[in-house]
C-alpha positions as CSV (number, residue, x, y, z in Angstrom):
1,X,17.9,-11.2,2.8
2,X,20.2,-8.3,2.7
3,X,19.2,-5.2,4.1
4,X,18.7,-1.9,2.3
5,X,17.6,1.7,3.0
6,X,13.9,2.0,4.1
7,X,11.5,3.8,1.9
8,X,8.9,6.1,3.6
9,X,6.0,4.1,5.3
10,X,3.6,5.4,2.6
11,X,5.5,3.2,0.0
12,X,3.6,0.2,1.8
13,X,0.3,1.7,0.6
14,X,-0.9,-1.5,-0.8
15,X,0.1,-3.5,2.2
16,X,-3.6,-3.7,3.4
17,X,-5.7,-6.9,3.6
18,X,-7.3,-9.0,1.2
19,X,-10.8,-7.4,1.4
20,X,-12.1,-4.5,-0.4
21,X,-15.2,-3.4,1.6
22,X,-17.6,-4.0,4.6
23,X,-19.0,-7.3,5.1
24,X,-22.3,-8.1,6.7
25,X,-22.5,-11.3,8.8
26,X,-24.3,-12.8,11.6
27,X,-27.7,-12.2,13.0
28,X,-28.9,-8.6,13.7
29,X,-28.9,-7.6,17.3
30,X,-30.8,-4.9,19.0
31,X,-30.4,-3.5,22.5
32,X,-29.0,-0.6,24.6
33,X,-25.7,1.1,23.8
34,X,-22.6,-1.2,24.0
35,X,-18.9,-0.5,25.1
36,X,-17.4,2.1,22.9
37,X,-14.4,4.2,22.1
38,X,-14.6,7.9,21.7
39,X,-13.1,9.2,18.4
40,X,-10.7,12.3,18.4
41,X,-12.6,15.4,19.0
42,X,-15.7,13.3,19.9
43,X,-17.8,13.9,22.9
44,X,-20.0,11.6,24.8
45,X,-23.7,12.0,24.9
46,X,-25.0,13.4,28.2
47,X,-27.1,10.2,28.9
48,X,-25.8,6.8,28.0
49,X,-27.7,3.5,28.2
50,X,-26.2,0.4,30.2
51,X,-22.6,-0.3,29.2
52,X,-21.4,-3.5,28.0
53,X,-19.1,-5.6,30.2
54,X,-16.4,-5.2,27.4
55,X,-14.1,-2.5,28.7
56,X,-12.9,0.2,26.1
57,X,-9.8,-0.3,24.0
58,X,-7.1,1.6,25.7
59,X,-3.6,1.6,24.9
60,X,-0.5,3.7,26.1
61,X,0.1,6.9,24.6
62,X,3.5,7.4,22.9
63,X,5.5,10.4,23.6
64,X,6.0,12.8,20.9
65,X,9.2,11.7,19.0
66,X,12.1,14.0,19.0
67,X,13.6,14.5,15.7
68,X,10.8,14.0,13.3
69,X,9.0,10.8,12.0
70,X,10.7,7.5,12.9
71,X,12.7,9.1,15.5
72,X,12.4,8.7,19.3
73,X,15.6,10.6,20.3
74,X,17.5,7.7,18.7
75,X,18.3,5.9,15.7
76,X,15.6,5.0,13.0
77,X,13.9,1.8,13.5
78,X,13.9,0.2,10.0
79,X,11.6,-2.7,10.0
80,X,8.2,-2.6,11.7
81,X,8.0,-5.4,14.4
82,X,5.8,-6.0,17.2
83,X,7.5,-5.0,20.4
84,X,4.8,-5.4,23.0
85,X,1.9,-7.6,23.6
86,X,-1.0,-6.5,25.9
87,X,-3.5,-9.0,27.2
88,X,-5.8,-6.6,29.3
89,X,-8.4,-9.0,29.6
90,X,-7.9,-12.4,27.6
91,X,-8.7,-15.8,29.0
92,X,-6.6,-16.2,32.1
93,X,-4.7,-13.1,31.6
94,X,-5.5,-9.7,33.2
95,X,-3.6,-6.5,32.8
96,X,-0.7,-8.4,31.3
97,X,1.8,-6.4,29.4
98,X,4.8,-8.3,27.6
99,X,7.7,-6.6,26.1
100,X,8.9,-8.7,22.9
101,X,12.5,-8.7,22.2
102,X,14.2,-10.2,18.9
103,X,14.0,-13.7,20.6
104,X,11.4,-14.0,23.5
105,X,10.2,-17.2,25.1
106,X,7.3,-17.7,27.5
107,X,7.9,-20.1,30.3
108,X,5.9,-21.3,33.1
109,X,4.0,-24.3,34.4
110,X,1.1,-26.0,32.8
111,X,-2.0,-23.8,32.8
112,X,0.0,-20.6,33.2
113,X,-1.2,-19.2,29.7
114,X,1.9,-19.7,27.7
115,X,0.0,-21.0,24.6
116,X,-2.8,-18.4,25.2
117,X,-0.2,-15.8,25.0
118,X,1.0,-16.8,21.7
119,X,-2.4,-17.4,20.5
120,X,-3.3,-13.8,21.1
121,X,-0.3,-12.8,18.9
122,X,-1.2,-14.8,16.2
123,X,-4.9,-13.7,16.2
124,X,-3.6,-9.9,16.0
125,X,-1.4,-11.1,13.1
126,X,-4.5,-12.7,11.2
127,X,-6.7,-9.8,11.8
128,X,-3.9,-7.6,10.4
129,X,-4.0,-9.8,7.4
130,X,-7.8,-9.0,6.9
131,X,-9.1,-12.4,8.2
132,X,-12.7,-12.0,9.7
133,X,-13.2,-12.3,13.2
134,X,-15.2,-15.4,13.2
135,X,-12.4,-17.3,11.5
136,X,-9.7,-15.9,14.2
137,X,-11.8,-16.7,17.2
138,X,-13.8,-19.7,16.3
139,X,-14.2,-20.4,20.0
140,X,-14.3,-16.8,21.2
141,X,-16.1,-17.6,24.4
142,X,-13.0,-19.4,25.7
143,X,-11.1,-16.1,25.4
144,X,-13.4,-14.4,27.8
145,X,-12.0,-14.1,31.4
146,X,-13.8,-16.7,33.6
147,X,-14.6,-14.1,36.2
148,X,-16.2,-11.6,33.5
149,X,-19.8,-11.1,34.3
150,X,-22.3,-10.4,31.7
151,X,-24.4,-7.2,31.7
152,X,-28.0,-6.9,31.5
153,X,-28.1,-7.8,27.8
154,X,-25.9,-10.9,28.4
155,X,-22.7,-9.4,26.8
156,X,-19.2,-10.4,27.7
157,X,-15.8,-9.9,25.8
158,X,-12.1,-9.7,26.0
159,X,-9.4,-7.0,25.2
160,X,-6.0,-7.5,23.6
161,X,-3.5,-5.1,21.9
162,X,-0.1,-4.6,20.9
163,X,2.6,-2.0,20.0
164,X,4.5,-2.0,16.7
165,X,7.9,-0.2,16.4
166,X,9.2,1.1,13.1
167,X,9.9,4.3,10.9
168,X,6.8,6.0,12.7
169,X,8.1,5.4,16.3
170,X,5.8,3.1,18.5
171,X,2.1,2.8,17.2
172,X,-0.3,1.3,19.6
173,X,-3.3,-0.9,18.5
174,X,-5.9,-1.9,21.1
175,X,-9.1,-4.0,20.7
176,X,-12.3,-4.6,22.4
177,X,-14.0,-7.7,21.4
178,X,-17.5,-8.7,22.2
179,X,-17.8,-12.5,22.2
180,X,-21.2,-13.0,23.6
181,X,-24.1,-13.0,22.6
182,X,-22.5,-12.2,19.2
183,X,-19.0,-11.9,18.1
184,X,-17.9,-8.4,17.0
185,X,-15.2,-5.8,17.5
186,X,-17.0,-3.1,19.7
187,X,-13.9,-0.8,20.1
188,X,-10.8,-0.2,18.3
189,X,-8.0,2.6,19.0
190,X,-4.8,3.3,16.9
191,X,-2.5,5.8,18.6
192,X,0.9,7.2,17.9
193,X,2.9,10.2,19.0
194,X,0.5,11.2,21.5
195,X,-2.5,11.4,19.2
196,X,-5.5,9.1,18.6
197,X,-5.2,8.2,14.9
198,X,-8.4,5.9,14.7
199,X,-11.0,5.1,17.1
200,X,-14.2,3.2,16.6
201,X,-17.3,2.5,18.4
202,X,-20.3,0.5,18.2
203,X,-23.3,3.0,17.9
204,X,-26.3,0.8,16.7
205,X,-26.2,-3.0,17.9
206,X,-28.7,-3.7,15.1
207,X,-26.1,-3.1,12.5
208,X,-23.1,-4.9,11.4
209,X,-21.0,-1.7,11.4
210,X,-19.1,0.3,13.9
211,X,-18.6,4.2,13.6
212,X,-15.0,4.9,12.9
213,X,-13.4,8.4,13.2
214,X,-9.7,9.0,11.9
215,X,-7.4,11.9,12.2
216,X,-7.4,14.2,9.0
217,X,-6.3,17.5,9.9
218,X,-6.7,20.2,7.3
219,X,-10.2,21.8,6.9
220,X,-11.9,18.7,8.5
221,X,-10.1,17.6,11.5
222,X,-11.8,14.4,11.7
223,X,-13.2,12.0,9.2
224,X,-16.2,9.6,10.1
225,X,-17.5,6.7,8.4
226,X,-18.9,3.1,9.1
227,X,-16.7,0.1,9.1
228,X,-17.5,-3.4,9.3
229,X,-17.6,-4.7,12.9
230,X,-15.7,-8.1,12.0
231,X,-12.7,-6.8,10.3
232,X,-9.8,-4.9,11.7
233,X,-10.3,-1.2,11.1
234,X,-6.7,-0.4,11.1
235,X,-6.2,-2.9,8.1
236,X,-9.0,-1.3,6.2
237,X,-7.5,2.4,6.4
238,X,-5.0,2.0,3.4
239,X,-8.2,1.2,1.3
240,X,-10.2,4.0,2.7
241,X,-7.9,7.0,3.4
242,X,-6.8,9.1,0.4
243,X,-3.8,10.5,1.9
244,X,-4.4,14.1,0.7
245,X,-3.6,15.8,3.9
246,X,-0.7,15.7,6.3
247,X,-3.0,14.2,8.9
248,X,-4.2,11.4,6.6
249,X,-0.5,10.7,5.6
250,X,0.1,10.3,9.3
251,X,-2.6,7.9,9.8
252,X,-1.8,5.8,6.7
253,X,1.8,5.6,7.8
254,X,0.9,4.4,11.1
255,X,-1.7,1.9,9.9
256,X,0.8,0.6,7.2
257,X,3.4,0.1,10.0
258,X,0.9,-1.8,12.2
259,X,-0.2,-4.0,9.4
260,X,3.2,-4.8,8.1
261,X,4.6,-5.6,11.6
262,X,1.4,-7.8,12.2
263,X,1.3,-9.7,8.9
264,X,5.0,-10.6,8.9
265,X,4.5,-13.5,11.0
266,X,4.6,-17.2,10.5
267,X,3.2,-19.9,13.0
268,X,5.4,-23.1,12.9
269,X,4.3,-26.2,14.5
270,X,6.5,-29.2,13.0
271,X,4.4,-32.5,13.3
272,X,6.9,-35.4,12.8
273,X,4.2,-37.9,11.8
274,X,3.5,-35.8,8.7
275,X,7.1,-35.4,7.7
276,X,8.4,-39.0,7.2
277,X,6.8,-40.0,4.0
278,X,7.9,-38.9,0.4
279,X,5.9,-36.0,-1.0
280,X,5.3,-34.8,-4.6
281,X,7.4,-31.8,-5.7
282,X,5.7,-28.6,-5.8
283,X,6.3,-24.8,-5.4
284,X,8.2,-25.6,-2.1
285,X,6.7,-23.4,0.4
286,X,6.8,-24.6,4.0
287,X,3.5,-25.4,5.7
288,X,2.7,-24.7,9.2
289,X,2.8,-28.5,10.1
290,X,6.1,-28.8,8.0
291,X,4.6,-32.1,6.3
292,X,6.2,-31.0,3.1
293,X,9.5,-30.7,4.3
294,X,11.3,-32.7,1.6
295,X,9.4,-30.7,-1.1
296,X,10.8,-27.5,0.6
297,X,14.3,-29.0,0.8
298,X,14.2,-30.2,-2.9
299,X,13.5,-26.4,-3.8
300,X,16.2,-25.0,-1.3
301,X,18.9,-27.3,-2.6
302,X,18.5,-25.7,-5.9
303,X,17.5,-22.1,-5.3
304,X,19.3,-21.5,-2.1
305,X,22.5,-23.5,-1.9
306,X,24.1,-21.3,0.7
307,X,21.3,-21.5,3.0
308,X,21.1,-25.3,2.2
309,X,24.5,-25.7,2.9
310,X,24.3,-23.9,6.3
311,X,21.2,-26.1,7.3
312,X,23.6,-29.2,6.7
313,X,25.9,-27.7,9.2
314,X,23.1,-27.1,11.8
315,X,21.7,-30.7,11.2
316,X,25.2,-32.0,12.0
317,X,24.9,-30.2,15.4
318,X,21.5,-31.5,16.4
319,X,21.4,-35.0,14.8
320,X,22.8,-38.4,15.9
321,X,25.9,-39.4,13.8
322,X,28.0,-37.7,11.4
323,X,26.2,-35.4,8.9
324,X,27.9,-34.1,5.8
325,X,24.9,-32.7,4.0
326,X,21.1,-32.6,3.7
327,X,20.2,-34.1,0.3
328,X,17.0,-35.0,-1.7
329,X,16.2,-38.1,-3.6
330,X,13.9,-38.3,-6.5
331,X,12.0,-41.5,-6.3
332,X,10.7,-43.6,-9.4
333,X,7.1,-42.7,-8.5
334,X,7.6,-39.1,-8.8
335,X,8.0,-38.3,-5.3
336,X,11.0,-36.7,-3.5
337,X,12.3,-37.6,0.0
338,X,15.1,-35.8,2.2
339,X,17.9,-37.7,3.4
340,X,20.9,-36.9,5.7
341,X,24.2,-37.5,3.9
342,X,26.8,-39.5,6.1
343,X,29.9,-39.1,3.9
344,X,31.0,-42.5,3.0
345,X,28.1,-44.2,4.8
346,X,24.7,-44.7,3.4
347,X,22.4,-41.9,3.5
348,X,19.7,-41.8,6.1
349,X,16.1,-40.9,5.0
350,X,14.6,-38.4,7.2
351,X,11.6,-40.8,7.9
352,X,14.1,-42.8,10.0
353,X,15.0,-40.0,12.3
354,X,13.4,-39.4,15.7
355,X,10.7,-36.9,16.4
356,X,13.0,-34.6,18.1
357,X,15.5,-34.5,15.0
358,X,12.6,-34.0,12.7
359,X,11.3,-31.0,14.7
360,X,14.8,-29.6,15.2
361,X,15.4,-29.7,11.4
362,X,12.0,-28.0,10.6
363,X,12.6,-25.2,12.9
364,X,16.0,-24.8,11.8
365,X,14.9,-24.5,8.3
366,X,12.2,-22.0,9.2
367,X,15.0,-19.7,10.7
368,X,17.3,-20.1,7.8
369,X,14.7,-19.2,5.1
370,X,12.5,-16.1,4.4
371,X,8.8,-15.2,3.7
372,X,9.3,-16.6,0.2
373,X,9.9,-20.1,1.4
374,X,7.2,-20.2,3.9
375,X,3.5,-20.6,3.3
376,X,2.3,-17.2,4.6
377,X,0.5,-14.2,3.6
378,X,3.4,-12.5,2.1
379,X,3.3,-8.8,1.6
380,X,4.5,-8.8,-1.8
381,X,4.2,-4.9,-2.4
382,X,6.7,-4.2,0.5
383,X,10.3,-4.8,0.0
384,X,11.8,-7.6,2.1
385,X,14.3,-5.0,3.6
386,X,11.2,-3.4,5.2
387,X,10.0,-6.6,6.7
388,X,11.0,-8.4,9.9
389,X,9.5,-12.1,9.7
390,X,8.5,-13.2,13.2
391,X,8.5,-17.0,13.9
392,X,5.8,-18.1,16.3
393,X,6.6,-21.4,17.8
394,X,4.3,-22.8,20.4
395,X,6.1,-25.5,22.4
396,X,9.3,-25.0,20.8
397,X,11.1,-27.6,22.8
398,X,8.6,-30.3,22.6
399,X,10.6,-33.6,21.8
400,X,13.9,-31.8,21.8
401,X,17.0,-32.5,24.0
402,X,19.1,-30.0,25.7
403,X,21.6,-30.1,23.1
404,X,19.1,-29.5,20.4
405,X,17.5,-26.6,22.4
406,X,20.8,-24.9,22.9
407,X,21.7,-25.2,19.1
408,X,18.3,-23.7,17.9
409,X,18.6,-20.8,20.4
410,X,22.0,-20.0,19.3
411,X,20.9,-20.1,15.7
412,X,18.0,-17.8,16.5
413,X,19.8,-15.3,18.3
414,X,22.4,-15.2,15.6
415,X,20.1,-14.6,12.9
416,X,17.9,-12.2,14.8
417,X,20.9,-10.1,15.3
418,X,20.6,-8.7,11.7
419,X,17.0,-7.7,12.3
420,X,15.3,-9.8,9.7
421,X,14.0,-12.6,11.9
422,X,12.5,-12.5,15.2
423,X,11.2,-15.4,17.4
424,X,8.3,-15.6,19.9
425,X,7.7,-19.1,21.4
426,X,6.9,-20.9,24.4
427,X,9.0,-23.4,26.4
428,X,9.0,-25.9,29.5
429,X,11.1,-25.1,32.4
430,X,14.0,-27.1,31.5
431,X,14.4,-25.3,28.1
432,X,13.8,-22.1,29.8
433,X,16.8,-22.7,31.9
434,X,19.0,-23.2,28.8
435,X,17.3,-19.9,27.5
436,X,18.2,-17.9,30.4
437,X,21.9,-18.9,29.9
438,X,21.9,-17.8,26.3
439,X,22.8,-14.3,25.5
440,X,20.1,-12.5,23.5
441,X,17.1,-14.5,24.6
442,X,14.5,-12.9,26.7
443,X,12.6,-15.2,28.9
444,X,9.1,-14.1,30.3
445,X,8.1,-16.1,33.3
446,X,4.3,-16.6,33.7
447,X,4.4,-18.6,36.9
448,X,2.9,-15.7,38.8
C-alpha cells in the first residue's frame, strides 16, 4: 500500500456507480409541489404550492481555494476522504455537525445516537456506490425525527450530508430525503469552491425523477436533465457529463472526489459465533461479519507474508498466553482452520478463543489489510494511492478488555498516520476513556 503521486481527479472518470441509467420504481404519487433545491442560475416561481416538511438540502459553502485546484492555502490533499458528517435532521439528531479525523470514535450513553451516526455514514457510502434508496433505507420512517410533523400531503423526511476533502479541496454533499408517503430524494446539492455544482429538485410528484441542474460554463452556463429520484445524482454525473468545458471538468472532478471518498468504506462487525468453525478455502475476501476469517488468513499467509507476520505480533499483544505466529491448517475434509502458534506448545485453534480475542483479531486484520482483502465495492479503476479506506466499526469495543482496546487504538493511529486507513467507530464510556488518552484519536461525545 505504498503511496505515489496522485493523478488529476479526472483520472477517476470511471469511478461511478454500478448503474447506467434512470430507474423507475414505486407507485406514482400526485400532489402539490414538494421540497426542492434551486439549481444554479435558477429562479423560484412567483407562486408555490405548499412545501413538504423535508427541508432543503443545504451545505456549507467552501471558500475559494488559494493556489489552484486542490489547494486551500496549504498542501495538496492527496486521497479523497470524508472529513465531516452532517446530520441536519436524522432520527434523534438535529443540526449535528461532526468533523472526522483519521481515527474518530463516537461515545455517549445508550440512546445517545452513536450507532445512528455511523449508520448515516454507511448510508452515504452505499448511495455513493450506486445502491438504490430503498435498499439503503429499508426502514426509512425510523430515520425521520420524531418531532417532524407531516405536511398537508402527509410528507415527512430527513436530511444528511458530508464533506469530502481531496485534490479539489473540500466538496460538500447534502441530501433531503422524503420518507413518507413514498421514499425518494427530493433535494441534492453538491458545492465546492463557493459554487453550486449540482442541484436537484422534485418538480412533478407524479414522476420518478427529479430535475437536475449542473454547472457547465461555456456557451451554456447550466445543463438541465432529469435524474432518477432513488439514486444519488452525484454518483451518476460521471456517466452523464461529457467533460468538454472547464465547468464540466470542475463538476466531474468534484463528483468523482465525493464518490471515491464515500465508496472507500468497509463496515466491519465481527461475529465470533460465525468465526469458530473451519471454512472452505476461497478467494479470501473478508466479509462484514468476519465468518470467513480462517479463509482470509489462509490467503494472507501466502500472499501477504509481511502483513501476516505483523498480525502475529498484534495477536501476541491481545491474546492470552504466548503467541509466536498465526497459522492455518488444511483439514482432511478440504476445509481450513486458523490457529495461534505457541512455540513449542500445541497450537490453539481460533475456535477455542474467547469472543473478545476473536473480535480483536478480526479488527486487527481489517486494519492491516487493504481493499483487495476486504469484501467491499472496490474502485478498481482508481489507483490504491488515490484511495483512503475508512473502516466503520460500530460498537468497536464490544467484548474487548482495556488492554485489547488500547492495542487496537495504537494500531489504528499508527496505520492511519500514512493516510491509507481511517477509522470511524463507536465505543462505550470505558473505551472512550482509553481513547482520550491515546494520541491521534478524536473522541466525539454525544451525551448532550
